[in-house]
C-alpha positions in Angstrom: 173.1 171.5 232.2 169.7 171.5 233.9 168.1 174.2 236.0 164.9 174.3 238.0 161.7 176.1 237.2 158.4 176.3 239.1 155.5 175.5 236.7 152.0 175.2 238.1 153.1 174.9 241.7 155.6 172.1 240.9 159.4 172.2 240.3 160.4 170.9 237.0 163.9 170.4 235.4 164.6 172.8 232.7 167.4 172.1 230.2 169.8 175.0 230.2 172.3 173.8 227.6 172.5 172.5 224.1 169.7 173.3 221.6 167.3 174.4 224.4 169.7 176.9 225.9 168.0 180.3 226.5 164.5 179.0 225.8 161.7 179.2 228.4 159.2 176.4 229.0 155.5 177.5 228.6 152.6 176.1 230.6 149.6 174.7 228.6 147.6 177.8 229.5 150.3 180.1 228.2 150.7 178.1 225.0 146.9 178.3 224.4 147.0 182.1 224.9 149.8 182.6 222.4 148.1 180.7 219.6 146.8 182.8 216.8 143.3 184.1 217.3 142.2 182.8 213.9 143.2 179.2 214.8 141.2 179.5 218.1 138.2 180.8 216.2 138.4 177.9 213.8 138.5 175.3 216.6 135.6 177.0 218.4 133.5 176.9 215.2 134.3 173.3 214.7 133.2 172.5 218.2 129.9 174.3 217.7 129.3 172.4 214.4 130.0 169.1 216.1 127.6 169.9 218.9 124.9 170.8 216.4 125.5 167.6 214.5 125.2 165.6 217.7 122.0 167.3 218.6 120.5 166.6 215.2 121.6 163.0 215.4 120.0 162.6 218.8 116.7 164.0 217.6 116.7 161.7 214.6 117.6 158.8 216.7 114.8 159.7 219.1 112.2 159.8 216.3 113.5 156.5 214.9 113.2 154.8 218.2 109.7 156.2 218.5 108.8 154.8 215.1 110.4 151.4 215.8 108.5 151.2 219.0 105.2 151.2 217.1 106.4 149.4 214.0 104.7 146.1 214.6 101.0 146.5 213.9 99.0 143.3 214.0 95.9 145.3 214.6 94.9 148.8 213.6 95.2 151.1 216.6 92.8 153.9 216.0 94.3 156.0 218.8 97.8 156.0 217.5 96.8 156.3 213.9 96.8 160.1 214.5 98.5 160.2 217.9 102.0 160.9 216.5 101.7 162.6 213.1 105.2 163.9 213.4 106.5 160.6 212.0 103.8 160.3 209.4 104.4 163.7 207.8 108.1 164.3 208.4 109.9 161.1 207.4 109.9 160.5 203.7 111.0 158.0 201.1 113.1 155.0 202.3 113.4 156.4 205.8 109.8 155.5 206.5 108.9 152.3 208.3 106.0 150.0 207.3 104.3 151.0 210.5 104.4 154.7 209.6 103.0 154.0 206.1 100.1 152.0 207.6 99.2 154.8 210.0 99.4 157.3 207.1 97.2 155.1 204.9 94.6 154.5 207.7 94.3 158.1 208.6 94.2 159.7 205.1 92.3 156.9 203.3 89.5 157.1 205.8 89.2 160.9 205.3 89.4 160.5 201.5 86.6 157.8 201.6 84.4 160.1 203.6 84.9 163.1 201.2 84.5 160.9 198.2 81.1 159.7 199.5 80.1 163.3 200.4 80.7 164.3 196.8 78.5 161.4 195.5 75.7 162.4 197.9 75.9 166.0 196.8 76.1 165.6 193.0 75.9 161.9 192.2 79.5 161.7 191.1 82.6 160.5 192.9 85.3 163.1 193.5 88.3 160.9 193.3 87.3 158.1 191.0 89.1 159.3 187.9 88.8 155.9 186.1 85.0 156.1 186.4 85.0 159.8 185.5 87.1 159.3 182.4 84.7 156.4 181.3 81.7 158.6 181.9 83.3 161.4 179.9 83.9 159.0 177.0 80.3 157.8 177.2 78.9 161.3 177.1 81.2 162.4 174.3 80.3 159.3 172.3 76.6 160.0 172.6 77.1 163.6 171.8 76.0 164.8 175.2 78.3 167.8 175.6 76.3 169.4 178.4 76.8 166.3 180.5 80.4 165.9 179.5 81.5 169.3 180.7 81.0 168.8 184.4 82.8 165.5 184.2 85.7 167.1 182.4 85.8 169.8 185.1 86.2 167.0 187.8 89.1 165.5 185.9 90.8 168.9 185.4 90.3 169.8 189.1 91.8 166.6 190.3 94.8 167.1 188.0 95.1 170.8 189.1 95.2 169.7 192.8 98.0 167.2 192.1 99.9 169.9 190.2 99.4 172.4 193.1 100.7 169.9 195.7 103.8 169.1 193.5 104.6 172.8 193.0 104.2 173.4 196.8 106.4 170.5 197.7 109.0 171.4 195.1 109.2 174.9 196.4 109.6 173.7 200.0 112.4 171.3 199.0 114.2 174.1 197.1 114.1 176.2 200.2 115.1 173.2 202.3 111.9 173.5 204.3 111.8 170.5 206.7 108.3 169.0 206.9 106.9 170.5 203.7 104.4 167.7 203.5 102.7 168.8 206.7 102.3 172.2 205.2 100.6 170.7 202.2 98.2 168.8 204.4 97.4 172.0 206.4 96.7 173.7 203.1 94.2 171.0 202.2 92.5 171.6 205.6 92.3 175.4 205.1 90.9 175.0 201.6 88.4 172.4 202.9 87.1 174.9 205.4 86.8 177.5 202.7 84.9 175.1 200.5 82.5 174.3 203.4 81.9 178.0 204.0 81.3 178.6 200.3 78.8 175.7 200.3 76.7 177.4 202.9 76.1 180.3 200.6 75.8 178.6 197.2 72.3 178.5 195.6 70.8 175.0 195.4 71.3 174.7 191.6 75.1 175.2 191.9 75.8 173.7 195.3 76.4 170.1 194.3 78.5 170.8 191.1 80.8 173.3 192.8 81.2 171.2 195.9 82.2 168.0 194.1 84.6 169.9 191.8 86.2 171.5 194.8 86.5 168.1 196.5 88.2 166.7 193.4 90.8 169.4 193.6 91.5 168.7 197.3 91.6 164.9 196.8 94.1 165.4 193.9 96.2 167.6 196.2 96.1 164.9 199.0 96.9 162.0 196.7 99.9 163.8 195.2 101.2 164.7 198.7 100.9 161.2 200.0 102.3 159.7 196.8 105.4 161.8 197.0 106.1 161.4 200.8 105.9 157.6 200.5 107.6 157.1 197.0 104.2 156.0 195.7 103.8 153.1 198.2 100.6 154.7 199.5 97.7 156.2 197.6 94.7 157.2 199.6 92.0 158.5 197.2 91.4 155.4 195.1 91.8 151.6 195.6 91.6 150.0 192.2 95.3 149.2 192.0 95.5 148.0 195.6 92.5 145.6 195.1 94.3 144.2 192.1 97.5 143.7 194.1 95.6 142.1 196.9 94.2 139.6 194.4 97.7 138.9 193.1 99.0 138.4 196.7 96.1 136.1 197.7 96.8 134.0 194.5 100.4 133.7 195.5 99.4 132.6 199.0 97.1 129.9 197.6 99.7 128.6 195.1 102.3 128.3 197.9 99.9 126.5 200.2 101.1 128.2 203.4 99.7 130.6 205.9 101.8 133.6 205.0 102.0 136.0 202.1 105.8 135.5 201.8 107.8 138.5 200.7 104.7 140.5 199.8 103.3 140.4 203.4 104.0 144.0 204.2 102.5 145.3 201.0 99.4 143.2 201.5 99.0 144.5 205.0 99.4 148.1 203.7 96.9 147.6 200.9 94.4 145.8 203.2 94.5 148.7 205.7 94.1 151.3 202.9 91.1 149.5 201.3 89.4 148.9 204.7 89.9 152.5 205.8 88.6 153.8 202.5 85.5 151.6 202.9 84.9 152.6 206.5 85.4 156.3 205.7 82.9 156.0 202.9 80.2 154.4 205.1 80.9 157.0 207.8 80.8 159.8 205.2 77.4 158.8 203.8 75.8 158.6 207.3 77.5 161.9 208.4 76.3 163.7 205.2 72.7 162.7 205.8 72.9 164.0 209.3 75.2 167.0 209.1 75.4 167.9 205.4 78.2 170.4 204.6 79.4 170.4 208.2 81.1 167.1 207.4 83.8 169.2 205.5 84.6 171.1 208.7 85.1 167.8 210.6 87.4 166.4 208.0 89.3 169.7 207.9 89.8 169.5 211.7 91.2 166.0 211.5 93.6 167.0 208.8 94.7 170.0 210.9 95.3 167.7 213.9 97.6 165.6 211.8 99.4 168.6 210.1 100.0 171.0 213.0 102.2 168.7 215.2 104.3 167.8 212.1 104.8 171.5 211.4 105.8 172.2 215.0 108.3 169.3 214.9 109.7 170.6 211.5 110.1 174.1 212.9 112.1 172.8 215.8 114.3 170.9 213.3 114.8 174.0 211.1 115.6 176.1 214.2 118.3 173.7 215.3 
């Protein structure tokens, strides 16, 4: 038998016999209200989690599209080299594009070249040339010149200490799941560079050069370790010996193939070429700036580092908040 029941303003047939005898038909709204509260809470939590996942996916997709939009660099664009540091100091490892690595290399190698030249002008020794410093240390030790060997040993130790400090900072950030920890490391370098510049203003003439170049060695070690880890060692910004060697190998391959391309090593050759050129240009600029401004060059370099680090930190905070 069938009866009639008004559901949601409409008349529906309701079975009145058989297995359904005596049972009432619930509307969808009534069925939802009668569900256990725990089940509704689980579904609400799942919906919130899905919404959060979609927001993160959209943000990552937006950054990826931004990176791909500037991935093809036939020429070095000085404006964009520091125009969007969010991608330079947030993406890491294999998620980085060749364009991001080239912008990173151009920006940081130029600053490293300027600081390295400043150390030479101040003390007659390069702050980041550890190959030359180790050779000089061996020379002084072989000649029994311990007084000359100690400052060189201090440079090597300071560079190593800077690399250790960056690694410990980055490891702590990763352990705490701190998004954008590399940007914090770069900002630390900027703050310490300002401190070194202020210290240089008050140092006596006899100690000025030695302390300045040792402090620069520490900071360039910190920078090199930071850039090495964010790029999986594809980019190194404080020395160019290995890159010049690889450029020679790549050019030899090009000549042996007899074509106009570098084949499978083209991206690496472009990256190395950009890094070496930026280090050279930074060194020339650093020498001229040191002769005119002196220690004030350190404040300029710190400002450029901060301009690259702060937007990356802001972007990382938004990601952490979401």
